[in-house]
Structures are given as C-alpha cells and as structure tokens.
SERO-401768 format. One record per residue (C-alpha): x, y, z. Coordinates in steps of 0.25 Angstrom, whole numbers, plus 5000, padded with zeros to 4 digits. Layout:
BEGIN
XYZ/...
END
This chain:
BEGIN
491450115205/490750245210/490950315198/490350215190/489150195198/488950345199/489050355183/488050245183/487050325192/487350455183/487050385171/485750325177/485350465182/485550525169/484850415162/483650445171/483750585170/483850585154/482550485154/481850585163/482150705154/481650625142/480350595149/480250735152/480450785137/479750675129/478350715130/478850835122/479650765112/479350655102/480450555106/479950435100/479050385089/477550405093/477850515103/478250535118/477150425122/477250335110/475750345107/475950455096/475250545105/475750695108/474650755117/475450895117/475750905102/474850995094/475551005080/474751055067/473650965061/473751025047/475051035038/475551015024/476851045016/476551185017/475851205030/476351185045/477651135041/478651185050/479851115043/480150995036/481450915034/481950835024/482250685026/483150585019/482950445018/481750375023/481150345037/479750325044/480350355058/479550445066/480450575071/480750605085/480850735091/481650775103/481850915107/482350985094/482650855086/481750785077/482350645074/482250575061/482750435056/482850395041/483550295033/484250345019/484550245008/485950285002/486650264989/487550164996/487350014991/487649894999/488849804993/488149684998/486949655006/486949525016/485849435013/484449455019/484049365030/483249245023/482349225036/481649365033/480649385021/480649525015/479749595005/480649725004/481949754997/483249745004/483949885001/485349884997/485850025000/486250075012/485350175021/485750285031/485050275044/484950415049/484350495061/484050645058/483850755068/483050885063/482851015071/481351005077/481251155075/481851175060/481951035054/483351055052/484250925052/485050925064/485850795062/485850675054/486450535060/486650425050/486550305060/486750185050/486950155036/486550015031/485949935021/484549885027/484549735029/483049735024/482149825015/480949895020/479449925016/479250025006/478550115015/479550085027/480950145030/482250105037/482050215046/480650175053/480950175068/480850295075/481850355084/481650395099/482450465109/482650485123/483050625123/484550595123/484650495112/483950475099/483650325096/483550275081/483250135076/483550095062/483249955065/484249865058/485249975057/485249995072/484650085084/485450215086/485550315098/485850455094/486150585102/485350715098/486550755089/486450635081/487650555087/487450405088/487650355102/487350215100/486950115089/486249975093/486049865082/485049765085/485149685071/484349675059/482749685059/482049595049/480749645047/479449585041/479549575026/480649675027/479749795028/480749865037/481049905052/480550015061/481150005075/480750125084/481550125098/480850175111/481550235121/481150215136/482050245149/483450225143/482850115133/482650085119/481549985114/481549915101/480549825093/481449735085/480349655079/480649585066/480449455059/481449375068/482049405081/481149515086/481549585098/481349705108/482549775112/482849875123/484049955122/484850045131/484450185126/485850245130/486750135123/485850045114/486249915121/485049815122/484449815136/483549695132/482949625121/481749535120/481449435108/480049465102/479249355095/478749455084/478949485069/479149635064/478249735071/478949865071/478149925082/478850015092/478849975107/477950045117/478450075131/477450065141/477450105156/476550045166/476750025181/478150055180/478449955170/478849995155/478549895144/478849875129/477749855121/477849795107/476849765097/476949635090/476249525080/476449415089/476349485103/476149615109/477149635120/477549715133/478949715138/479649765150/480449875146/481649845155/481749705153/481049665141/480249555148/478849535142/477749605150/476649555141/476149505128/474849485120/474449445106/475049525095/474649615083/474549595068/475749565059/476649695059/476449755072/476849875069/476049985078/476750015091/475950005104/475450125112/474950135127/474250215137/474350185153/473350055151/473449995137/474449965127/473849975112/474349885101/473949885087/474249825073/473649815060/474349745049/473449635043/472449645055/472149745066/472449735081/472449825093/472549785107/472549865121/473549785130/473549815146/474749895149/474949815162/474849675153/475749555158/475949425152/475049375139/473849475138/472749405134/471649465124/470649485137/471849575144/471849675132/471049805133/470549785119/470849735105/470449795091/470549745078/470249855068/471049955059/472349955067/473750015062/474749935055/475850025054/475550145063/475450145078/474150195085/474050335092/473550335107/473050445112/472350445126/471350325125/471350325110/472050245100/472150295085/472750215073/472550195059/472150065051/473449995046/474150095038/472850145033/472150295035/471150225044/471050285059/470450235071/470550255086/470250165097/469750195113/470950135120/470050095132/469050005124/469849985110/468550025103/468750125091/468450265093/468850295078/468550185069/469350185056/469150315050/469850345037/471050455038/470950555026/471950565015/472950465021/473450325016/474250255026/474950275039/476350225044/476450335054/475850325068/474850435071/475150535082/474250635090/474350775096/473550815107/472350835097/472650775083/473150635078/474250635066/474150525056/475250545045/474950455032/476150385024/475750495012/476050615020/474750645025/474450655039/473050655045/472750735057/471550695066/470850755078/471350675090/470050615097/468850525094/468350575081/468950545069/469350695064/470250725053/470950865055/471850875044/472550795032/473950845031/474850805019/476450815017/477150775005/477950665011/477750525017/477350505032/477650375039/478350415052/477350465064/477050595068/477850675078/477050785086/477750885095/477051005101/476551085088/477551005079/477050875070/478350815064/478150715052/479250625046/479050605031/479850535022/480350655016/480250755026/480150785042/478950885044/478950975056/477351025056/476951135064/475951255064/476751365055/476251505053/475551545040/
END
C-alpha cells in the first residue's frame, strides 16, 4: 500500500512539474490555434511584412491531401494535420441517418487522417503517422476539409482531433499513445466538422456541438478518458472553447446560437449564461482580465462584452456593451490590449472596437486585393497579418489608424490562421507549408 501511495504522489508530482515546465515554455512556442494566450497576439514576434514566392521564403514543404487546421510549433517541430483521399472505394455504405438534412455529397472513398511533423529549421519531414483510415459518414462544404480542427500540445503529448474519426494523443516521435472515439458528428447541412481541442492543467476540452445531442467534453489528457460531459441545448457551432482564469476559478466559455455559456472547468457546472449569437456561431471567444468578448456574423451581426465574474443569467443591462455591425462569420476576432480587430462576415472589410466602450475606432475599411477570409488574424508587436483565401496576406500597422503596410501573394490558398514566432511567420496553404523569414539578398 505504501508503494502504491508513493507511486501516486510521484505521478502527481511529475504531472505538476511537467505542467509547470509547459507554462514556462509556452510563451515562446505556438502550442495551440491562436497562440500562447488564445487571442492571436504574439507581442514578442517580429516576422517579415513583405514576401512572395521568391522573397523571404526560408523554406516551403509540400503538403498532401487537404486541411485547414492551423499548425502548432513546439521546440523544433511543426505539426500539421491533413486528410488524404485514397483510391480505395467502400464496398457498401451504411444508410444515412434520416434525421439530418444535408446539402453535401457523401464520399464513398476511404480517407487517411494524418499527423505530420516538419523540422522547424529546414522544413524536412521528420515523421508521418496515419492515425485513422475511414470513409467519412457525411460530406463537407466545398471550401471545407476533413482536417479542420487544429492540434494542440502540452509539451509532452500532441493532441489531434479528427472529429468523428477520433481524438488522438501522440508523442513527439509520432507514436500514438491513446485514442478516444466520442461518436459521429452530424453538422448543419453536412457542412463538415472542425473540433479543436484545448489543453489546460492535464485536461482537454472539446466543443461537440452538432445538430442533435450537442455536448461539451472534458477528457483526461494522459489517458483520453472522459472526466465529465455536459449536454448543450445548441446546434452546430464550430467555435473553440476559451479557458478563462478569474479569482482562482477557471471557466470554459463557449459561443452559441441559443446561449453563450461559461462552465466550471473542474466539474462542468454551469456558471453563467446569456442570450446567444446568430446562426452558425463560429467565431471563438477572447478575453482579457475584465471581460469576455463574443461575436458572430452569419445572417446578422452581434458582439457583446460579458463580465468575467458573471454569475447565473446575465441580463442585457449587465453586459459591458453590445455591437451589431460588420462582425465576422468564420474568422475569430483579434484581441490586442484594449482593441478588438475583426472583419465583416468573410469579406475584406476591416473594423476595430475599443473594448472599454464597444465604440468603433476603425469602421469598415476595405482591405486591398483581398476577397474573402476563413483564417483568423494574428498580430506581432507592431503588425496585423490577415491571410486571404486566394493566397494574399494583407499586413496592417497595429494601431488606431487604418494603415496598410503591404500586400503579399503566394500561389496557394490560405484557410489556416497565421503562426508568428520570433522573426518567423508560418503559413499553411493547401499545397505547401511556408516558413517566412528575412533572407539575405
């Protein structure tokens, strides 16, 4: 018995030490979609503001298959997810679930769901792990993919979610450590899945919103076993959970059409809720030390500031402010100090709000040479990076004036969000992974 207790204490001690080591390192890494703080802001980064296919490309690595998941970077590895359609055709498909309306064509071919690792310095492929091979049970939108949820890491394990195909933990040599299957997702009109796990203190949080039986899951990061699960009265939403710490309590915040909600991270107990957003609540929340900011922009426009110490049913009078113009449909807002930066629906129309008042600072300025955005913007210490779906990235001066610094074009499509680390910008295209740095002429 003494040995068992000793082993438990040792395990807890090791877990605590590993988590502390992760916290020390994460500020200099890009361990999750939207960076160290989940806001898209990298204050220590200073990558180039100008590039093209022949300028400031340190390396580019060809990608197979299709995916829009944003890469993560930990130490010398860049982790990328993709789904590759194979030539293998299913002998027989199970009947489609009649409960769900769809506008997409269900595939009959097998797909390989793959995690890649590339060397951060050279772009050389370090390893490739096929974590699943299956025929997707529903189609996806023509602009979407079967690898849209971004991975994350705690510095020891890589966590990759392919939705209906499973959630996987791998070590940094590509070995699968565990797999968890939470069942099939049925998305609105069969538009497709995008579940991005979020790591916090030895737990993973996953938004499992769909057309029926929506849930929020908390998994044990070491084993993949469910710690708790709560039902959600929501339809498909696609936003990524936000972990917010306040007064020694961590809450999990999810956007939603029916309600915006905050849950206790340890138990899943509902802390607060308030009226929801538009249909298809895709943009993910962001927060500072006083307010949680939530937006959506499909067939309408909505943005609110919710008190970080909210409890129970949050009335409109308790909100810091609300705003109803030019909010994003797919991209999430960028939060830098007391400014929110965002685009209108998926259009190249740019605005910013003062977070203390909700009043516009920059109001619906047109971004040049761009057509539409799926990627969420990211900011260095002095610039904002906005990748367009056609391969154009508009770079703006960070501040209260609408100041276009450059327009940069690659021969690729860009749906994944930018990764900014030190003097490096990583862009994941449909065809290539790009490492962009100042290069000698």
